[in-house]
N, C-alpha and C positions, 0 to 999 in steps of 0.2 A: 118609566114614568118620570116626568119633570115636576118641579115644585109648582110651576104655574098651573098645573092641573089640580092642585090642592086648594080647597076653599079657605085655608088658614095661612097665616104668616108662620112658616116653619123655619126654625133656626136650630143651631146647636150652641151649647154654652162653652165658651172658651176656658172655663175652669178645668177642662181636660188637659190643657197645656201648662206645663211647668214654666214659670217665668219669675224673674226677680227684678222688678222695676218696670217702668213704662216701656223702655226700649226693648225689653224681652217680650212683652205683650205684643208690641208692634211688629217685631220680627216674626212672631208666630202667625199673626194676621196675614202678613205678606206671604208667608210660606204656604199656608193651608187654604185660606179663604178663596183666592182666585181660582185655584184648581177645582175646589168643590163647586163653585159657581159654574165653571165650564162644564162640569159633569151633570149637575142637577138643575141648573137654571140658565141655560145658555142664551136665552132670548128675553129674560126678564130679570129684574133686580133680585139679589140674593141676600137674605138677612143673616146677621151674625148676632148671637147673644153674648155681649161683651161682659167679661168678668174682670173687675178691677179691685185691687186692695186699696186701702186708704192711702198708702204711700203712692201707688200708681195713679190714683185719681188726682192727688195733689200735683204729681209730676206732669200729668197730661194737661192740667190747667195752667202750667207755666209757659211763658213765651208764646210761640206760634204753634205749639204742638197740636192743639185742638183743631186749628185751621188746617194744618198739614194732614191730620187724620181725615177730616171731612173731604179734603181734596182727593186723598187716596181712595176713599170709599166711592166717591162720585166717579172717579176715573175708572175704577174696576167694576162698576155696576153693583156695588155692595151697599148695604144700609144697616144701621143699628137702631132698633126700636125698643129693645129690652136690655137691661143691665142686671147682672147678678151682684147685689150688694149685701150678700149674706156674710161671707168670711171677710173680716176686717184686715187680717194680716196674711202671712204666707199660707199657702194651701197645699204645697207639694214639698217633698224632700225633708220634712221635719215633722215630729209628732204634733198633730193638730188636736185630736180628741176634743174635750169640752172647751178648749180655748177658742174653738170656732164660733162660740156664742158670745165671746167677749170682744169689746165692751158690749154690754146688753143695753136695752132701751131705758135703763135708769141713768145712763151715762151720757153727758153732753157730747162726748166723742162720737158716739153712734149717730147722734143727730147731725153733727157737723159732717161726718163722712157721707151720710145719706144726702145731705144738701149739696155736697160737692158732686155726687153722682147725678143729681137732678140738673145741676148747671151743665154738666157734660152732655146729658141726654137731650136737653132742650136745644143744643146746637147740632145734634145728630139726627134726631127722629124725623123721618120724612113728613112733609106737610100733608095734613089730612089723616095721618095715622096716629093712633094712641100709642103712648109709650109706657113702660113700666120698670120700676126698680124693685127687685126682690129684696127681702130682708129676713132677719132671724125671727123665730116665734117668740119674740119679746125677751125671753130669758130661759135659762136652764132650770129645771125643777129643783135641783139641789140648792139653788141660790135664792129662790123666791117661793115662799109658801102662799097658799090660798088666802091665809088670814093676814098677810103682810100688806095692810091697806096703804101704807106710805109708799111701798114699792109700786103697787098697782096704780096709785094716783100719779106717781112720777112717770111711769111708763105711758100712761094715757096722755098726760100733758105733753110729753115729748113727741108722741105720734101726732097729736094735734098741731104741734109746731110745724111739722112737715106738711100736714094737710093744709095749713094756712099758706105756706109757701107755694104749694101746688095750685091752690085756688087763685092766689094773686098772679101767678104766672099765666094761668088760663085767661084771667080778666084782662091781662095786658096783651092779648092776642097771641100768647105763646101756645105751645102744644099742650094737649091734654095728656097728663102723665099721672099714673097711679102708683101707690106704694103697695107692693104685693107681699103680704105677711105669709110666711111659709111654715105651717104646722109641721112638727117633726117629733118622733117618739122621744119620750123622756124629757120634753121641754114643757114650759108652762102652757103652751098651746100645742097639744099633740094630736088632737082629733077634732071631729066636728063638734062634739059636745062642749069642749073647752073653748073652741073658737067662737061658738055661739055665745057662750057665757061672757067672753071678753067684750064682744060687740054690744050685747044686750044689757050687761051689768056695768060696764065701764065706758066704752067708747061713745055709745049713743047718749046715755043719760048724763054722764060726767063730761065727756068730751064736747058734745054739741053746744052746751052753754059757753064753754071756754072759747070755742071757735066763733060762736055768735058774737061774743064780746070783742074778739080780736078783729072781726070783719065788719062789725056794725050791722048784722043781719038778724033775722028772727031765728029762734031755736030750730024751727022746722026747716028753714033754708039751710042752716048749718048742718043739720042731720043729712039733708040731701047731698051736700058737698062731701060729707064723710063717706056716704055710700058710693059716691062717684070715685073718690080719690084714695080711699083705704079699702083695698081688696085682699083676696087671698091668692096665694100661689098654691095650686093643687098639684102636689108632687105625687105621682102615681105610686112610687115606691113607698113613701111614708104612709099614705092612706091604706095601701095593701097590708103593710106590716101591722097596722091597727085593726085589721079584719073588718074594715068599713065597706059596706055595700056602696059602690060608687053612685048608683042611681039614687038611693035613699039619701046619701050624704049631700049630693048636689041639690036635691029637691029641698032638703031642710035649709040649706044655705040660701037658696033662691027665695024661699018663703019668708026668710028673716030679712030680706033686702041686702044680703051680702053677696057681692059679685066676685067672679073669678077673673083675676087680672091675667093670669097665664096658667097653662098646664105644663108641668115638667114631665116629660116622657122618660120614665125610669122604671126598671124592674128590681124587685127585691129577691133575695135568695129564699127558697122555700124548701123545707126539710121535713120529712116524715120519719119519726123514730119508731121502730118496731117494738113490740112488747118483749121479745126475747132479749135477755140481758147481753148476751154475747154479740148479737147483731146490732143492738143499740150502741154498744161500746165501739164497734167498728165504724158506725156512722159518725160518732163523735170524733174518732181519730181522723177521719177523712175531712172533718170540718176544721180541724185545728189550723191548717195552712191559711184559712180565710181570716184568722184572728190577727190582723196586722197591727203594727204599733203606730200607724199614722192616724187613722180615722176611728171614730166611735162607730161600732156596729151594734146598735141596740137590738135586742131580741124580744119578741112577744110570743109567748108560748100559749097554745090553746090545748086545754085538757077538759075532761068532763066537768070539772069544777069551775071552769071559766078561764080567764086570761091571767097570765102571770108575766111580769115585765122584768127584764134584766138590763142593766145599764150598758153592757158591752158583751161581745161574743165570748171573750175569755171568762167573764164572770158567769155567764150562762153555762158554759162547759164545765166549770168547776162545781156548779150546783146541780148538774144533770143527774137525776135519779137513774139507777142502773136498769130498772125494770118497768118503769111507767111509760106506756106509749104516749106520744105527744106530737103535735105539729108545731114547728117553729117557722116564723117569718123573721128574716134578719135584714136589718138596714145595711145592706151591701149593694150598691148600685151595679148590678151585673149587666152585661151587654143585652140590649133589647132583642137582638136577632136570633138568639139561641135560647131554647127552652130548658136544656139540661146542662149541668155543669158537674162533671166528675161524679155522676150518679145522683146529683141533686137536681131540683127543678127551680124554675124562677116563677115570678108572678106575671109572666108575659101576657097571659090571658086577661089579667086585670087592666093592663095598658090597652089591650084590644077593646075591652068593654068601654073604657073611658073614651077612646077614639070614636066608637060607635055612638055613644051618647052625644058627643060633640058634633058629629055629623048630622044626627037626627034633629037636634035642637041646639044650635050653636049658642054656647054660653061664654065663649072667650074668643079673642082675636088671635092669640099667640099660643103656639106649641113650641116647646123648647126641649130638644134632646139633651139629656143631662146624665151621661155616664162618664164619671170622672175617675174611675178606679183602675184604669188600665195598668198603671205601674205598681199596684199592690195586689193584683190578681195572683193566685198561686201559679208557680211555673207550669207550663203546659197549656194555660188558658190565655196567656198574653199573645198579642199579635201586633203586626205593623199598625201604627197609629193612624196613618192616613187611610189605609184600607178599612180599618175598623170603623172610622167615622162614616165612610161611604156606605158600609154595610148597614149601619144604623139608619141612615137616610133611606136606603132601599127598602128596609123592612117597614119603616113608618109609612112611606109612600104606597107600598103594596097593600098595607093594612087599611089605609084610608080608602084606597080604591075598592077593596073588598067589602068594606062596611058601608060604602056610599050607595 
């Protein structure tokens, strides 16, 4: 099956590739993207989800690099409509952990980085197609409390600054671009409830008047602009870890006027702990190789008493009771195409459900494959990178065909 058979713009996120600077990013694009296009979209344009750090974005904006990139994309039949603007700094080969959320939306550096990405995207997105820049879930929960009004006001004001730039760009006959906020476990926006609270308690009532003043429009028109340009990135791994029913979550967001800028196709690790203490200890031992030192792997545990959250997999393992049965969902982006990993399962069925919902009632233009953990998978689960990306595409395309 080819991508042109899909009703969506299907891409993969280049955060899978380690790079240090724009030249490294560009080398990866030249190495991987044309071959993938030849395999999956030989007679139609092939989309790439570009990931750029703040440094790489600044470097791309220097000299003729952006023009050179656009010429390469056009020559090869490639296009960029979405950019991953979540990690500000390096993302491979160094401990990332909670640093991935910094600078957060209290900081002007996050705004400046996002505006750089918008400048890049406006030069790349094909005419007539919407574009999106994904971003952090505002901040990390350990850094900002619910009662920190000053922090929430600053984050709202900074998001509105980006919304204003996007509205002005569209008014000037530029492309329609949206900012895709990505809820994630253990962050200030980690689920549907908290996402709704931000929009309904901060962005719409506080942000709309700010945007109205900046643009010289009514509050109602400003709210409509915010609904257009500030959207959510629905990451299947993150929502599955939160035990969210996808149909219910998407309906609640739709009813509140919150749109989905993109869906990130990603699976979480799913583990069932038995009641027997010896068997449970054996399961925990098999999990330890997944507790790498590079990324946060938040854990949400489901027991009879409800949900319990852990900031990382090693923390969860240290606090695991020896005899209590439990279900764990772990923020570890395991490959889409395999359901079992060393006796564990994945939330592959969750991704399948989201794809089914998107086919039945399209709620987004963009689907982005986002498995970035190949180099930190335990030994025995790693595989050739080019072939692994291809297998991700094959599984997604086959699943779309099956649910259509």
